[in-house]
NUVO-835640 format. One record per residue (C-alpha): residue in one letter; x, y, z. Coordinates in Angstrom, 1 decimal. Each point is the difference from the previous one (the first is absolute). Last residue first. Layout:
<rs>
+------+--------+--------+--------+
: code :      x :      y :      z :
+------+--------+--------+--------+
:    A :      X :      Y :      Z :
...
+------+--------+--------+--------+
</rs>
This chain:
<rs>
+------+--------+--------+--------+
: code :      x :      y :      z :
+------+--------+--------+--------+
:    R :  -10.6 :  -10.8 :   29.6 :
:    A :   -3.6 :   -1.4 :    0.2 :
:    A :   -2.3 :    1.0 :    2.8 :
:    T :   -0.2 :    3.3 :   -1.0 :
:    L :   -2.4 :    0.0 :   -1.7 :
:    P :   -2.5 :   -1.9 :    2.1 :
:    P :   -0.6 :   -3.8 :    0.3 :
:    P :   -2.1 :   -2.1 :   -2.2 :
:    A :   -2.8 :   -1.5 :    1.3 :
:    N :   -1.5 :   -3.8 :    1.3 :
:    R :    3.2 :   -0.9 :    1.4 :
:    T :    0.1 :   -3.9 :    0.5 :
:    I :    2.0 :   -0.7 :   -3.2 :
:    F :    2.2 :    2.5 :    0.1 :
:    A :    1.0 :    0.2 :    3.9 :
:    M :    0.8 :   -3.7 :   -0.5 :
:    P :    2.3 :    0.4 :   -3.2 :
:    D :    2.8 :    0.7 :    3.4 :
:    V :    2.7 :    2.2 :   -2.1 :
:    P :    2.6 :   -1.1 :   -2.2 :
:    T :    2.2 :    3.1 :   -0.5 :
:    G :    0.8 :    1.8 :   -3.5 :
:    D :   -1.8 :    3.1 :    0.1 :
:    R :   -2.7 :   -2.1 :    1.8 :
:    L :   -0.3 :   -3.5 :   -1.1 :
:    V :   -3.0 :   -2.3 :    0.3 :
:    E :    0.4 :   -3.8 :   -0.5 :
:    F :   -2.3 :   -2.9 :   -0.8 :
:    H :    1.3 :   -3.4 :   -0.2 :
:    V :   -3.4 :   -1.7 :   -2.2 :
:    H :   -0.3 :   -3.7 :    0.9 :
:    P :    0.5 :   -3.4 :   -1.6 :
:    G :    2.5 :   -2.4 :    1.5 :
:    T :    2.7 :   -0.4 :    2.0 :
:    S :    1.8 :    3.2 :   -1.8 :
:    H :    3.5 :    1.9 :   -0.4 :
:    G :   -0.3 :    0.0 :   -3.7 :
:    T :   -3.4 :   -0.8 :   -1.6 :
:    S :   -3.0 :   -1.1 :    1.8 :
:    G :   -3.1 :    1.1 :   -2.0 :
:    I :   -2.8 :    2.3 :   -0.3 :
:    L :   -0.9 :    1.7 :   -2.7 :
:    A :    1.5 :    3.9 :   -1.3 :
:    L :   -0.8 :    3.2 :   -0.4 :
:    A :   -4.0 :   -0.2 :    0.3 :
:    Q :   -1.2 :    3.6 :    0.9 :
:    G :   -1.8 :    1.4 :    3.5 :
:    K :    1.2 :    3.5 :   -0.5 :
:    Q :    1.4 :    0.9 :   -3.2 :
:    V :    3.1 :   -1.0 :   -2.2 :
:    T :    2.1 :    2.1 :   -2.5 :
:    D :    2.5 :   -1.9 :   -1.8 :
:    G :    3.4 :    0.6 :    0.0 :
:    T :    1.4 :   -3.6 :    0.5 :
:    K :   -2.2 :   -3.0 :   -1.0 :
:    V :   -3.0 :   -1.0 :    1.6 :
:    L :   -1.7 :   -3.5 :    0.2 :
:    V :    2.6 :   -1.6 :    1.6 :
:    K :   -0.3 :   -4.0 :    0.6 :
:    S :    0.6 :   -2.5 :    3.1 :
:    N :    0.9 :    2.9 :    2.3 :
:    H :    2.2 :   -0.2 :    2.6 :
:    A :   -0.2 :    3.6 :    1.1 :
:    Y :   -2.0 :    3.3 :   -0.1 :
:    R :    1.8 :    3.0 :    0.7 :
:    T :   -1.4 :    3.5 :    1.6 :
:    V :    1.5 :    3.5 :   -1.5 :
:    Y :   -0.5 :    3.1 :    2.9 :
:    G :    1.5 :    3.4 :   -0.3 :
:    N :   -3.0 :    1.8 :   -1.7 :
:    S :    0.6 :   -0.8 :   -3.9 :
:    H :   -1.9 :   -3.4 :    0.0 :
:    D :    2.6 :   -2.4 :   -0.3 :
:    V :   -0.4 :   -3.8 :   -1.3 :
:    E :    1.9 :   -2.8 :    0.3 :
:    V :   -1.4 :   -3.6 :   -1.3 :
:    L :    2.3 :   -3.2 :    0.8 :
:    N :    0.2 :   -3.3 :   -1.5 :
:    G :    2.4 :   -2.2 :    2.7 :
:    Y :    0.8 :    2.5 :    2.6 :
:    G :    3.1 :   -1.4 :    1.2 :
:    F :    2.3 :    1.3 :   -2.6 :
:    R :   -2.5 :    1.9 :   -2.4 :
:    E :   -1.8 :   -1.2 :   -3.0 :
:    G :   -2.5 :    2.4 :   -2.2 :
:    A :   -2.1 :    3.8 :    0.0 :
:    W :    2.2 :    2.2 :    2.1 :
:    T :   -1.0 :    3.9 :   -0.2 :
:    V :   -4.0 :   -0.1 :   -0.6 :
:    I :   -1.5 :    3.3 :    0.4 :
:    G :   -2.5 :    0.7 :    2.8 :
:    T :   -3.5 :   -0.3 :    1.5 :
:    A :   -0.7 :   -1.5 :    3.1 :
:    V :    0.1 :   -3.9 :    1.4 :
:    S :    0.6 :   -1.7 :   -3.3 :
:    L :   -1.7 :   -3.5 :    0.4 :
:    V :    1.3 :   -4.0 :   -0.6 :
:    D :   -2.4 :   -1.6 :   -1.9 :
:    G :   -0.5 :   -3.8 :    0.8 :
:    G :    2.1 :   -2.5 :   -1.7 :
:    A :    1.3 :   -1.6 :    2.9 :
:    E :   -2.8 :    0.0 :    3.0 :
:    G :    1.2 :    2.8 :    2.8 :
:    A :    2.1 :    0.1 :    2.8 :
:    F :    1.1 :    3.7 :    0.8 :
:    D :    3.6 :    0.9 :    0.8 :
:    V :    0.6 :    3.5 :    1.9 :
:    G :    3.2 :    1.8 :   -0.9 :
:    S :    3.5 :    0.7 :    1.0 :
:    H :    1.0 :   -3.3 :    2.1 :
:    F :    2.8 :    0.6 :    1.9 :
:    T :    2.1 :   -3.4 :    1.1 :
:    T :    0.1 :   -2.2 :    3.0 :
:    Y :    1.5 :   -3.4 :   -1.5 :
:    G :   -1.8 :   -3.0 :   -0.9 :
:    T :    1.6 :   -0.3 :   -3.5 :
:    F :   -2.7 :   -0.6 :   -2.0 :
:    P :   -3.0 :    1.5 :    1.5 :
:    D :    1.9 :    2.8 :    1.2 :
:    V :   -1.2 :    0.5 :    4.3 :
:    R :   -1.7 :    3.4 :   -0.2 :
:    E :    1.3 :    3.8 :    0.8 :
:    G :   -2.4 :    2.8 :   -1.3 :
:    F :   -3.1 :   -0.3 :   -2.4 :
:    F :   -2.9 :   -2.8 :    0.0 :
:    S :    0.1 :   -3.5 :   -1.0 :
:    S :   -3.0 :   -1.9 :   -1.4 :
:    I :   -2.8 :    2.6 :   -0.4 :
:    F :   -3.2 :   -1.6 :   -1.4 :
:    G :   -1.8 :   -0.2 :   -3.2 :
:    S :   -2.4 :    1.7 :   -2.6 :
:    S :    0.0 :    3.4 :   -2.6 :
:    V :    4.1 :   -0.2 :    0.5 :
:    P :    1.8 :    2.9 :   -0.1 :
:    R :   -1.5 :    1.6 :    3.9 :
:    G :   -1.4 :    3.4 :    0.6 :
:    Q :    2.1 :    3.3 :   -0.6 :
:    P :    2.7 :    1.4 :   -1.8 :
:    H :   -0.2 :    3.7 :   -0.4 :
:    V :    0.0 :    0.7 :   -4.1 :
:    D :   -3.9 :   -0.1 :    0.0 :
:    R :   -1.2 :    2.1 :    3.3 :
:    R :    2.8 :    2.5 :   -0.8 :
:    L :   -1.6 :    0.1 :   -3.5 :
:    E :   -3.7 :    0.0 :    1.3 :
:    R :    1.3 :    3.5 :    2.9 :
:    T :    1.3 :    1.2 :   -2.8 :
:    L :   -2.9 :   -0.1 :   -2.5 :
:    I :   -2.0 :    1.2 :    2.9 :
:    L :    2.3 :    3.2 :    0.2 :
:    N :   -0.3 :    0.3 :   -3.6 :
:    E :   -3.9 :    0.1 :   -0.1 :
:    L :    0.4 :    2.2 :    2.6 :
:    A :    1.9 :    2.6 :   -1.6 :
:    G :   -2.5 :   -0.6 :   -3.1 :
:    L :   -2.7 :    0.9 :    2.6 :
:    Q :    1.5 :    3.3 :    1.1 :
:    R :    0.7 :    1.3 :   -3.7 :
:    E :   -3.3 :   -1.3 :   -1.2 :
:    R :   -1.1 :    2.1 :    2.9 :
:    D :    2.0 :    3.2 :   -0.9 :
:    A :   -1.3 :    0.1 :   -4.0 :
:    L :   -3.4 :   -0.4 :    1.2 :
:    Q :    0.2 :    2.6 :    2.6 :
:    G :    1.9 :    2.3 :   -2.7 :
:    S :   -2.8 :   -0.7 :   -2.5 :
:    L :   -3.1 :    0.8 :    2.2 :
:    R :    1.4 :    3.7 :    1.4 :
:    D :    0.8 :    0.3 :   -3.7 :
:    L :   -3.5 :   -0.8 :   -0.9 :
:    M :   -1.4 :    2.0 :    2.7 :
:    D :    1.9 :    3.1 :   -1.4 :
:    T :   -1.4 :   -0.9 :   -3.4 :
:    L :   -3.5 :   -0.1 :    1.5 :
:    V :    0.7 :    3.3 :    1.7 :
:    P :    1.0 :    1.7 :   -3.0 :
:    M :   -2.7 :   -1.1 :   -2.6 :
:    S :   -2.5 :    0.7 :    2.8 :
:    A :   -1.8 :   -2.3 :    2.4 :
:    P :   -3.9 :    0.9 :    0.8 :
:    I :   -0.5 :    0.9 :    3.9 :
:    G :   -2.1 :   -2.6 :    1.8 :
:    T :   -3.8 :    1.1 :    1.2 :
:    A :   -1.1 :   -1.2 :   -3.1 :
:    A :    1.3 :   -3.4 :    0.4 :
:    S :   -2.8 :   -0.5 :    2.8 :
:    V :    1.4 :   -1.6 :    2.9 :
:    G :   -0.8 :   -4.0 :    0.1 :
:    T :    2.7 :   -0.5 :    2.5 :
:    G :    2.3 :   -1.7 :   -2.4 :
:    G :    1.3 :   -3.7 :   -1.0 :
:    V :    2.7 :   -1.9 :   -1.2 :
:    P :    1.1 :   -4.0 :   -0.8 :
:    P :    3.6 :   -0.7 :   -0.8 :
:    T :    0.5 :   -0.7 :   -3.6 :
:    V :    0.4 :   -3.3 :   -1.3 :
:    S :    2.6 :   -1.6 :   -1.1 :
:    F :    2.3 :    1.3 :    2.9 :
:    N :   -1.6 :   -2.4 :    2.7 :
:    F :    2.0 :    0.2 :    3.4 :
:    E :   -2.3 :   -0.4 :    3.0 :
:    G :   -1.4 :   -3.4 :   -2.5 :
:    K :    2.9 :   -0.9 :   -1.1 :
:    T :    1.5 :   -1.4 :    2.7 :
:    L :    3.9 :    1.2 :    0.5 :
:    G :    2.5 :   -3.0 :   -0.5 :
:    A :    2.2 :    2.7 :    0.0 :
:    M :    1.2 :   -0.8 :   -3.6 :
:    E :   -3.3 :   -0.2 :   -1.4 :
:    T :   -0.7 :    3.1 :    1.4 :
:    L :    3.0 :    1.7 :   -1.3 :
:    R :   -0.6 :   -1.4 :   -3.4 :
:    R :   -3.6 :    1.3 :   -0.3 :
:    G :    1.2 :    3.6 :    1.6 :
:    L :    2.7 :    0.4 :   -2.9 :
:    A :   -2.8 :   -1.2 :   -2.3 :
:    D :   -2.2 :    3.3 :    0.7 :
:    L :    2.7 :    2.0 :    0.9 :
:    R :    0.6 :   -0.5 :   -3.9 :
:    I :   -3.5 :    0.2 :   -1.0 :
:    V :   -0.2 :    3.2 :    2.0 :
:    H :    2.9 :    1.7 :   -1.0 :
:    A :   -1.2 :   -0.5 :   -3.3 :
:    N :   -3.2 :    1.5 :    0.4 :
:    M :    1.4 :    2.9 :    1.3 :
:    Q :    2.1 :    0.5 :   -3.4 :
:    G :   -3.1 :   -0.7 :   -1.5 :
:    V :   -1.9 :    2.7 :    2.3 :
:    R :    2.8 :    2.2 :   -0.7 :
:    M :   -0.3 :   -0.4 :   -3.9 :
:    A :   -3.7 :    0.9 :   -0.2 :
:    L :    0.2 :    2.6 :    2.3 :
:    A :    2.2 :    1.9 :   -2.6 :
:    D :   -2.0 :   -1.0 :   -2.9 :
:    V :   -3.2 :    1.4 :    2.4 :
:    N :    2.0 :    3.3 :   -0.3 :
:    E :    1.2 :    0.0 :   -3.5 :
:    Q :   -3.9 :   -1.0 :   -0.9 :
:    L :   -0.8 :    3.5 :    1.9 :
:    S :    2.4 :    2.3 :   -1.8 :
:    H :   -1.4 :   -1.1 :   -3.4 :
:    R :   -4.2 :    0.4 :    1.3 :
:    A :    1.3 :    3.1 :    1.1 :
:    A :    1.8 :    1.2 :   -3.4 :
:    E :   -2.9 :   -1.0 :   -1.8 :
:    V :   -2.5 :    1.5 :    2.1 :
:    D :    2.0 :    3.3 :   -0.8 :
:    Q :    0.3 :   -0.9 :   -3.8 :
:    R :   -4.0 :   -0.6 :    0.2 :
:    Q :   -0.4 :    3.1 :    1.5 :
:    H :    1.6 :    2.1 :   -2.8 :
:    V :   -2.0 :   -1.6 :   -2.4 :
:    L :   -3.4 :    0.5 :    1.9 :
:    E :    1.0 :    3.8 :   -0.1 :
:    A :    1.0 :    0.1 :   -3.3 :
:    T :   -3.2 :   -1.7 :   -1.2 :
:    W :   -2.0 :    2.5 :    2.1 :
:    R :    1.7 :    3.2 :   -1.9 :
:    E :   -1.1 :   -1.9 :   -3.4 :
:    L :   -3.4 :   -0.9 :    1.2 :
:    Q :   -0.9 :    4.5 :    1.6 :
:    A :    1.9 :    0.5 :   -3.9 :
:    G :   -2.7 :   -2.1 :   -1.8 :
:    P :   -2.5 :    1.4 :    2.4 :
:    Q :    0.1 :    3.9 :   -0.8 :
:    A :    0.5 :    2.7 :    2.9 :
:    E :    4.3 :   -0.2 :   -1.1 :
:    A :   -1.4 :    0.7 :   -3.6 :
:    W :   -2.0 :    2.9 :    1.4 :
:    H :    2.5 :    1.9 :    2.2 :
:    A :    2.5 :   -0.3 :   -2.9 :
:    G :   -2.1 :    1.7 :   -2.6 :
:    L :   -1.1 :    2.8 :    3.1 :
:    L :    3.7 :    0.4 :    0.3 :
:    S :    0.6 :    0.2 :   -4.0 :
:    G :   -2.8 :    2.3 :   -0.7 :
:    A :    1.1 :    2.4 :    2.7 :
:    A :    3.4 :    0.1 :   -1.5 :
:    F :   -1.1 :    0.2 :   -3.8 :
:    V :   -2.4 :    3.1 :    1.3 :
:    G :    2.3 :    1.7 :    1.8 :
:    G :    2.8 :   -0.1 :   -3.0 :
:    L :   -3.1 :    1.3 :   -2.1 :
:    L :   -0.5 :    3.0 :    2.2 :
:    L :    3.9 :    0.5 :    0.1 :
:    L :   -0.1 :    0.0 :   -3.7 :
:    L :   -2.5 :    2.2 :   -0.6 :
:    V :    1.6 :    2.8 :    2.5 :
:    S :    3.4 :   -0.3 :   -2.1 :
:    L :   -1.8 :    0.7 :   -3.0 :
:    A :   -1.7 :    3.1 :    1.0 :
:    A :    3.6 :    1.1 :    1.3 :
:    T :    1.6 :   -0.3 :   -3.5 :
:    L :   -2.7 :    0.9 :   -1.7 :
:    F :    0.0 :    3.5 :    2.5 :
:    L :    3.4 :    0.4 :   -1.0 :
:    P :    0.2 :   -0.8 :   -3.4 :
:    S :   -2.3 :    3.1 :   -0.4 :
:    R :   -3.6 :   -0.8 :   -1.6 :
:    L :   -2.2 :    0.7 :    2.8 :
:    D :    1.2 :    3.6 :    0.1 :
:    F :   -0.2 :    1.2 :    3.8 :
:    Q :   -1.2 :    3.2 :    0.7 :
:    R :    0.5 :    2.2 :    3.4 :
:    A :   -2.7 :    2.2 :    1.3 :
:    R :    0.8 :    3.1 :    2.5 :
:    G :   -0.9 :    1.2 :    3.4 :
:    Q :    2.7 :   -1.7 :    2.0 :
:    Q :   -2.5 :   -1.5 :    2.6 :
:    R :   -2.9 :   -0.3 :   -2.2 :
:    S :    1.8 :   -2.4 :   -2.8 :
:    F :   -1.4 :   -0.6 :   -3.5 :
:    V :    1.0 :   -2.5 :   -2.0 :
:    I :   -0.3 :    0.5 :   -4.3 :
:    I :    0.2 :   -3.6 :   -1.6 :
:    N :    1.3 :    0.7 :   -3.8 :
:    M :   -0.7 :   -2.3 :   -3.1 :
+------+--------+--------+--------+
</rs>
């Protein structure tokens, strides 16, 4: 079978044989191109149609929801970490406050202050101007962290200052306790003073190194300061003697006792009974011979019996 094609420009006819291999190949190529185009168009249309279906839309929304849940969980985890960090800081600050309250109560008692003015068991009352909170600026996490850092530093600084004040008060109280002050008996009268006097046994003028307190036999002999017993027993002339070292250059002696109640090495407190009034040794009757030595030298005990306050730190050498 042949096809004849006439050309006006060339003025001649051309003949094509439909059964030739060249023509069949060209025709088959054109047909394959047409089929490929139709298939591609069908695929695009099918994909568009599939996307437009409710099932595909649901899957896309589900995937988006899962993604959002992951974002929310990450944000929640980050927020919880920040809350935990703040809770830890608040706990540390609360511990500081508890220590400060306890220290404040101790200082109030030690200094003899009125609890009404310095009551560390009650939260201090506060107030405001009545301005609406809406006019303020909300605190952000970095601002809160900075505030907590500053407040924690202030609390630590106050704790150090109050601790130093407590040590100062304790030192003052210790100085007061270890400094000889007061009478060695609860009742009685002074029967002989410090200095030159006539010896009751010989009649000669001698130096009396202490003050004698006449009292009832068997009465308590009291320590006039806190210290350590360095002698507890009989000594020539003193009879039964108790000697107390106060570790600040001062030593006190209590002589002529009928009975000693302490032993060498004991720590005694101010006002503690050391012995019982007696008349042992060089004595004419029941009394306490009271001596005060400063750096090994006897000094007049009257200065300590009548003194109301301890001397400054530079007094003892």
